[in-house]
Backbone as CSV, one residue per row, in Angstrom:
resi,resn,N_x,N_y,N_z,CA_x,CA_y,CA_z,C_x,C_y,C_z
1,VAL,-11.416,0.439,17.802,-11.779,-0.397,16.705,-12.492,0.989,16.013
2,SER,-13.029,1.639,15.581,-13.786,2.898,15.155,-13.847,2.380,13.769
3,ASN,-13.566,2.915,12.908,-14.238,2.495,11.206,-12.894,1.506,10.792
4,VAL,-12.548,0.191,11.808,-11.549,-0.332,10.356,-12.069,-1.261,9.628
5,VAL,-12.955,-1.311,9.784,-13.964,-2.364,9.270,-13.931,-1.556,7.236
6,ASN,-13.901,-0.325,7.621,-13.807,0.487,5.882,-12.329,0.371,5.652
7,VAL,-11.129,-0.498,6.153,-10.435,0.290,5.503,-10.102,-1.321,4.864
8,TYR,-10.080,-2.278,4.501,-10.365,-2.939,3.143,-10.950,-2.415,2.109
9,ALA,-12.094,-2.191,2.194,-12.688,-1.079,1.146,-11.856,0.081,0.635
10,VAL,-11.532,0.789,1.576,-10.711,1.988,0.997,-9.085,1.646,0.293
11,GLU,-8.469,0.947,1.341,-7.357,0.272,0.434,-7.491,-0.719,-0.970
12,THR,-8.244,-1.276,-0.840,-8.491,-1.793,-1.989,-9.200,-0.825,-3.173
13,PHE,-10.145,-0.219,-3.357,-10.345,0.714,-3.749,-8.671,1.577,-4.521
14,PHE,-8.209,1.638,-3.718,-7.362,2.584,-4.076,-6.478,1.873,-5.206
15,ASP,-5.858,0.440,-4.330,-5.290,-0.306,-5.340,-6.074,-0.205,-6.763
16,ARG,-7.441,-0.832,-6.730,-8.535,-0.575,-8.594,-7.454,0.855,-9.119
17,LEU,-7.600,1.969,-8.293,-7.515,3.411,-8.837,-5.990,3.557,-9.529
18,ALA,-4.463,2.421,-8.911,-3.602,2.663,-9.112,-3.889,2.012,-10.582
19,ARG,-4.119,0.548,-10.507,-3.926,-0.293,-11.308,-4.876,0.494,-12.700
20,GLU,-5.856,0.692,-12.571,-6.745,1.971,-13.589,-5.579,2.761,-13.944
21,ALA,-5.019,3.258,-13.441,-4.071,4.404,-13.717,-2.702,4.006,-14.906
22,GLY,-1.692,2.086,-14.753,-0.918,1.851,-14.627,-0.091,2.120,-13.936
23,ARG,-0.317,2.194,-12.690,0.562,2.257,-11.564,0.787,1.234,-10.491
24,ASP,1.879,1.002,-10.031,2.253,0.627,-9.047,1.785,0.527,-7.773
25,PRO,0.708,0.063,-6.922,0.039,0.986,-5.913,1.086,1.482,-4.338
26,LEU,2.104,0.615,-4.442,3.025,1.152,-3.650,3.639,2.236,-3.848
27,ALA,4.285,2.332,-4.766,5.070,3.849,-6.066,3.740,5.187,-5.572
28,MET,2.585,4.533,-5.933,1.572,5.771,-5.472,1.586,6.383,-4.224
29,ARG,1.310,5.178,-3.292,0.997,5.532,-2.237,2.353,6.235,-1.489
30,ARG,3.753,5.785,-1.920,5.024,6.940,-1.852,5.212,8.295,-2.279
31,GLU,4.358,8.418,-3.371,3.990,9.459,-3.766,3.324,10.076,-3.129
32,LEU,2.311,10.170,-2.799,0.773,10.713,-1.669,1.652,11.039,-0.666
33,LEU,2.386,10.206,-0.192,2.706,10.393,1.416,3.933,11.148,1.784
34,LYS,4.784,11.559,-0.040,6.157,12.433,0.289,6.409,13.479,1.179
35,ASP,4.873,14.157,1.474,5.037,15.035,2.732,4.789,14.708,3.905
36,ASP,4.444,13.559,4.586,4.154,12.853,5.481,5.405,12.357,6.243
37,PRO,6.129,12.407,6.170,7.403,11.960,6.501,7.592,10.269,7.606
38,ARG,6.072,10.862,8.268,6.098,9.409,9.437,5.503,8.841,9.252
39,GLN,4.415,9.002,8.049,3.599,7.939,7.402,4.518,7.019,6.256
40,LEU,4.976,8.002,5.829,6.271,7.093,4.762,6.877,6.318,5.066
41,ALA,7.557,6.917,6.312,8.654,5.775,7.120,8.019,4.432,7.509
42,CYS,6.576,4.592,7.794,5.772,3.868,8.339,5.826,2.651,6.949
43,LEU,5.079,2.708,5.971,5.206,2.612,4.775,6.466,1.528,4.964
44,GLU,7.328,2.627,4.294,8.235,1.954,3.816,8.855,0.560,4.742
45,ALA,8.593,0.624,5.956,9.116,-0.958,7.129,8.121,-1.697,6.651
46,ALA,7.134,-1.034,6.530,6.324,-2.041,6.035,6.455,-3.306,4.836
47,ALA,6.762,-2.141,4.149,7.221,-2.965,2.870,8.570,-3.618,2.780
48,ALA,10.145,-3.331,3.790,10.474,-3.634,3.535,10.471,-4.850,4.343
49,ALA,9.673,-5.070,5.261,9.354,-6.534,6.095,8.579,-7.228,5.361
50,ALA,7.943,-7.117,4.211,7.157,-7.798,3.463,7.892,-8.281,1.926
51,GLY,9.051,-7.638,2.277,9.703,-8.112,0.578,9.024,-7.496,-0.408
52,MET,8.601,-6.494,-0.257,7.889,-5.533,-1.464,8.828,-5.122,-2.534
53,ASP,9.899,-5.069,-2.329,11.564,-4.916,-3.425,11.717,-6.343,-4.398
54,ARG,10.842,-7.203,-4.346,11.383,-8.925,-5.037,9.880,-9.377,-4.901
55,PRO,9.666,-10.044,-6.296,8.367,-10.693,-6.487,7.487,-11.741,-5.738
56,ALA,6.434,-11.561,-5.339,5.709,-12.676,-4.667,5.915,-14.231,-5.442
57,PRO,5.896,-14.971,-4.533,5.865,-16.252,-5.309,5.271,-16.862,-6.214
58,ASN,5.525,-18.041,-6.964,4.622,-18.124,-8.292,3.318,-18.723,-7.147
59,GLY,2.183,-18.098,-7.991,1.164,-18.602,-7.291,0.337,-17.513,-5.947
60,ARG,1.023,-16.681,-5.571,0.859,-15.730,-4.334,0.912,-14.396,-5.103
61,HIS,-0.255,-13.470,-4.238,0.151,-12.106,-4.583,0.436,-11.250,-3.566
62,ARG,1.332,-10.191,-3.316,1.010,-9.432,-1.951,0.549,-7.939,-2.176
63,GLY,0.264,-7.364,-0.991,-0.084,-6.149,-0.938,0.075,-5.935,0.515
64,ILE,-0.139,-3.991,0.670,-0.219,-3.351,1.349,-0.833,-2.392,1.476
65,ALA,-0.879,-2.266,2.645,-2.165,-0.870,3.237,-1.531,0.244,4.219
66,LEU,-1.848,1.312,4.005,-2.062,2.041,5.222,-2.790,3.282,5.819
67,PHE,-3.741,3.110,7.311,-4.527,3.209,7.791,-4.118,3.622,9.008
68,THR,-4.392,5.216,9.494,-3.992,5.592,10.779,-4.963,6.469,11.168
């Protein structure tokens, strides 16, 4: 279990940083993971499973996080 309670804080802060930079949080994570193929593959699999390539239904929001 370790520091899993901190994941929400870290990942939502990352999303805020991306928004402030005018960037898509998923694209920003992809860029930062370009040198880590294992974690990037995990992120890509989660994004595909969540349907991150299409808009969320009206009234819904979609997010993604990666914690190791």
